[in-house]
C-alpha positions in Angstrom: 1.2 18.8 52.2 0.7 16.4 49.3 -1.6 13.2 50.1 1.3 10.3 50.2 -1.5 8.0 49.0 -1.6 9.6 45.7 0.7 8.1 43.1 3.1 10.4 41.2 2.1 9.4 37.9 -1.4 11.3 38.7 0.2 14.6 38.3 2.2 16.3 35.4 5.2 18.5 35.2 5.1 22.1 33.3 7.4 20.4 30.7 4.8 17.5 30.2 1.7 19.5 29.9 3.6 21.7 27.3 4.4 19.1 25.4 1.0 17.5 25.2 -1.0 20.6 24.7 1.5 22.0 22.2 2.6 25.5 24.0 5.4 26.9 25.2 6.3 26.4 28.8 5.9 30.2 29.5 2.5 29.8 28.6 2.0 26.9 31.0 2.9 29.3 33.5 0.9 32.1 32.3 -2.3 29.5 32.4 -1.5 28.7 36.2 -0.7 32.3 37.5 -4.3 33.2 35.6 -6.0 30.4 37.5 -7.3 29.0 34.1 -5.6 25.6 34.2 -5.8 23.7 37.6 -2.5 23.4 39.6 -1.3 22.6 42.8 2.2 24.3 44.5 2.1 22.2 47.3 5.5 20.7 46.5 6.9 24.3 45.9 6.8 23.7 42.0 3.8 23.4 40.1 2.2 20.1 39.5 -1.0 19.5 37.3 -3.3 17.0 38.6 -4.1 14.7 35.6 -7.7 13.9 36.4 -8.9 17.7 36.6 -6.6 18.3 33.5 -8.6 15.9 31.9 -11.8 17.5 32.7 -10.9 20.8 31.9 -9.6 19.8 28.3 -13.1 18.1 28.0 -15.4 21.3 28.8 -12.9 23.4 26.4 -15.2 24.0 23.3 -12.0 26.5 21.6 -8.6 27.8 21.8 -7.7 24.7 19.7 -8.5 21.6 22.0 -11.2 19.3 20.7 -14.6 19.2 21.7 -15.8 16.5 23.9 -16.2 12.8 22.1 -17.8 9.9 23.3 -15.6 8.0 25.9 -12.7 5.4 24.4 -12.6 1.9 25.7 -9.3 1.1 27.6 -7.8 -0.9 24.8 -4.3 -0.3 23.4 -4.4 -1.2 19.6 -2.0 -1.6 16.4 1.5 -3.0 16.0 2.6 -5.7 18.3 5.8 -4.8 20.1 7.2 -7.5 22.6 8.5 -4.8 25.3 5.4 -2.7 25.2 3.2 -5.8 25.6 5.3 -6.8 28.8 5.3 -3.3 29.8 1.4 -3.4 29.8 0.9 -6.7 31.9 3.7 -5.9 34.1 2.8 -2.1 35.2 -0.9 -3.5 35.8 -2.3 -0.7 34.2 -5.4 -2.2 33.3 -5.5 -1.8 29.6 -6.5 -4.3 27.1 -4.8 -5.0 24.1 -6.0 -6.0 20.6 -2.4 -6.0 18.5 -3.4 -6.5 14.9 -1.2 -4.3 13.0 -0.3 -0.5 12.5 -2.9 -0.3 9.8 -5.6 -2.0 11.7 -5.0 0.0 14.8 -5.1 3.4 12.7 -8.7 2.3 11.6 -10.0 1.4 14.7 -8.3 4.2 16.5 -10.0 6.9 14.2 -13.3 5.0 15.1 -12.7 5.7 18.8 -12.4 1.7 19.4 -9.4 2.3 22.0 -7.3 4.9 23.7 -3.9 4.3 22.1 -2.5 2.4 18.8 1.0 1.3 18.1 3.1 2.5 15.0 5.8 1.9 12.7 4.9 3.0 9.3 7.7 4.6 7.0 6.4 8.0 5.5 6.9 8.6 1.9 9.6 11.3 2.5 11.7 8.8 4.9 10.6 9.2 8.6 8.1 7.4 10.4 4.4 7.6 11.4 3.8 11.3 10.9 2.1 11.2 7.8 0.1 8.0 8.6 -1.3 9.5 12.0 -2.1 13.0 10.5 -4.2 11.1 7.6 -6.0 9.1 10.1 -6.3 11.3 12.9 -5.9 15.0 12.2 -9.3 15.9 13.2 -9.1 14.1 16.7 -7.7 15.2 20.0 -4.8 12.8 19.7 -0.9 12.7 19.9 1.8 11.0 18.6 4.4 10.1 21.2 7.7 8.3 20.9 8.1 4.7 22.2 11.6 3.5 20.7 13.6 2.7 18.1 13.8 -0.9 17.0 16.3 -2.9 14.7 14.3 -4.9 12.3 15.8 -7.6 10.1 16.2 -11.6 9.0 15.5 -14.1 11.7 16.9 -17.3 10.6 17.0 -20.9 11.3 20.1 -21.6 13.2 20.8 -25.0 11.1 19.0 -23.2 8.0 20.2 -20.9 5.0 22.1 -18.0 5.5 21.1 -15.0 3.6 23.3 -12.0 3.9 20.2 -9.4 3.2 16.9 -9.1 1.8 18.4 -9.8 -2.1 19.3 -13.4 -1.0 15.5 -14.7 0.0 14.7 -16.1 -3.7 13.7 -19.8 -3.1 13.3 -19.7 0.6 10.3 -19.9 2.9 9.1 -16.7 4.6 6.9 -16.6 7.4 4.7 -13.4 6.6 2.7 -11.1 8.7 -0.7 -9.7 8.0 -1.2 -7.0 5.4 -2.8 -5.0 8.1 1.0 -5.0 10.0 3.4 -2.6 9.1 6.0 -4.9 8.6 4.1 -6.4 5.8 4.1 -3.0 4.2 7.5 -2.2 4.9 8.9 -5.7 3.6 7.5 -4.9 0.2 9.0 -1.4 0.0 12.5 -2.6 1.1 12.2 -5.8 -1.2 11.6 -3.7 -4.1 14.6 -1.4 -3.2 16.8 -4.7 -2.8 15.5 -5.7 -6.3 13.9 -8.5 -4.6 10.8 -10.3 -6.4 8.6 -11.6 -3.7 6.9 -14.0 -6.1 10.1 -16.1 -5.7 9.8 -16.3 -2.2 7.5 -19.4 -0.6 5.3 -17.9 1.9 4.1 -20.1 4.8 0.8 -19.3 6.7 0.3 -15.9 8.2 1.7 -15.3 11.7 -0.1 -12.1 13.4 2.6 -11.1 15.9 6.1 -10.6 16.0 6.5 -13.7 18.5 4.5 -16.0 16.3 6.6 -15.1 12.9 9.7 -15.8 15.0 8.4 -19.1 16.6 7.7 -20.7 13.2 11.0 -20.3 12.0 12.5 -21.8 15.5 9.7 -24.7 14.6 11.2 -25.4 11.2 8.4 -24.3 9.4 9.8 -21.5 7.7 13.4 -20.2 6.8 13.1 -16.6 7.7 11.1 -14.0 8.8 11.5 -10.6 8.6 11.3 -9.7 12.6 12.7 -7.8 15.6 16.1 -8.4 16.7 15.1 -8.6 20.3 12.6 -11.6 19.5 15.5 -13.4 17.5 17.4 -13.1 20.7 14.9 -14.2 23.2 14.9 -17.5 20.9 18.2 -17.8 20.2 18.2 -17.5 16.6 20.5 -15.8 14.1 19.8 -12.2 13.1 21.0 -9.9 10.1 20.1 -6.5 10.7 18.3 -4.7 7.9 16.8 -1.3 9.3 16.2 0.8 12.4 12.4 1.8 12.8 10.6 4.3 15.0 7.9 2.5 16.9 5.7 5.3 18.2 2.2 5.8 20.1 -0.7 7.3 18.7 -2.8 8.3 21.9 -6.1 10.0 22.7 -4.8 13.1 24.5 -8.0 12.9 27.2 -7.2 9.3 27.8 -3.5 10.3 28.3 -4.2 12.0 31.9 -6.0 9.0 33.1 -4.8 6.5 35.4 -4.4 3.6 33.1 -2.3 5.3 30.5 -0.2 7.5 33.4 0.3 4.2 35.1 1.5 2.6 31.9 4.0 5.7 31.5 5.2 5.9 35.0 6.3 2.1 34.8 8.2 2.7 31.3 10.5 5.6 33.2 11.1 3.1 35.6 14.7 1.5 36.1 12.9 -2.1 35.6 11.5 -1.4 32.3 14.8 -0.2 31.1 16.7 -3.2 32.2 14.3 -5.5 30.3 14.7 -3.2 27.1 18.3 -3.8 27.7 18.3 -7.6 28.3 16.2 -7.9 25.3 18.2 -5.8 23.0 17.3 -4.2 19.8 15.7 -1.1 21.4 16.8 2.2 21.5 14.8 4.6 24.2 16.5 7.8 23.9 13.0 9.4 22.5 10.7 7.5 24.7 8.1 10.0 25.8 8.8 12.5 23.1 5.9 14.4 21.4 6.4 13.6 17.8 3.1 15.2 16.5 0.0 16.7 17.5 -3.5 16.5 16.2 
């Protein structure tokens, strides 16, 4: 009988392990039958203890699995997302955070400075995050996992100008994000597509998170920022939608099996998490946990 003190997120299902190892489920059954991969049949179905799976991967020197690397610190890097930030705290998973933009997170993840990084970088071919992840982490034991689709647009002052789109921002004060953020890169691309010369926009001091950028608008220090619908709603500010973007998580595959990330993943599957996302607005969680790309 399974020890009732062991939380369920310490075990992986056949599908979860197949997704993370980029194998067919039939192959996972074969590995389990041969005894090559650690598993449990105590519940009547195959379950894979995360800690033992991690050790199994670390010990593999061939067969498509990466060699052992130095342990990564328990830090979540990359782009700031209010829902993810809240989930890390609320789940009490024990991970620290250093959110300073998608590009900063990619660089730090490649250098081994954290276990995961949030990304929202538009690919040249029109997709999201795969090209950036491939370029930064193709040689690492990493996987890109879906988190949410977020609605991004213009967050406006309640008593200020009322632009209808990016093409109407000339002459307004805009709260910008740092150059290492995916928001700054996306704004440049979309402004060019809309025919907006960003040189005609007055930039206020840099804001380093989604919340801080919207707060500067709420205080009247800026007329507009290129922010998230969820944050605009939290502060009761007008919002003009511009684009739906993918926000994915680039994760170290070995760290995925450790308790901190498994605790966070399990919490993100809970009704508490989904209720929070619904109340914030501007999130589509239909792709949560989907494996988008494997190194």
